[in-house]
Steps between C-alpha positions, in 0.01 A plus 500: 500500500786741585663423167172571320457830688857608413446409138174696498668808652783479246244472222316810621824701528617394153157578356507848656850566367403387151191722505723798583757430229323687221397779736860538622621522142251776419599689817868477403413644159330793676821557701696511175277766345474748787742761639413623848596809698601451864568799725619451858474780754780592739281409800140464607479850645213707364746743339702229326185330373373830359838557332481154345170597337649828373780299339242260357311785334815645344640166385176376342464830314863481387485136388182580309716721275801269519313191384302673227536283193615189690322199350630224727616448856858468373471839330388649832784336692756632251354851525510483882858368506616765254343774714558355847710800611230745399240286681711520818546873453126551447427318828778683685392845379141422601616422854713815514201708394339395830813551710615138504859408412480120517705304249313322223590180320328376184560185300333226299469174688307175497317458827225302668152650529199360686163479327384857451138607449466828313177685430391293201760225463720268705865409445603155625798463731833434335836645406453814293744743343462835672637851507583527869552834676631499855479819706753547783527187714211332319341373821146628444192361333518477125277592208478321166315506173543394136719710269462281194232476378453860616213458746619721787633808323303828492396480134457123491231384265632145473353204673741233619319263266655674200823308562343165595354201321132410528573236768718740701233769472245266651735429791564865587146629438290210632711446808208391720504168313866445585531601867600151618748460214650844572545402865647162406756657269585766760555228762716300259698815414558582868618145572733511198645835610550368853675183379720689255612720790623193687736385227 
């Protein structure tokens, strides 16, 4: 009986993993099509959090101009890398305008994000390329959005679906159908990140 129960449990686990295979593949494709913006405040003080939002406003307006004409995520990454010094300077000058002289770092990185529910779409957890801006000690709460497709810039008229396939569009726009799968992938991602940190 114990052997049967173990075999049954193994069968259920394998079945669950197989059912997630296609979904995981589609989520990975979404990761490969999206460039995110990640801004980390110096601290969680009210002033530092307000400054983070001032930087956000300036950077999203600036990248709106910077990425004009970019047709792919790679185009956007190249534009950001080419102008990384001016992005830093834009953030730094914004802080100075409000009497803050914290250092600013900006770079393109690939980093882990949890599942994120936006107003009308959801991005699954995973490792996304991101333009990351760190203010001062970078110990405060962060803010993030999507730079490509341009859904968080002031003049954005794009929907994230413009860069996705039909299947991927269903995942991000009909997220209520995929809550359990989102959570399963997020759990798997967290376990993977934990294990990779051990070795």
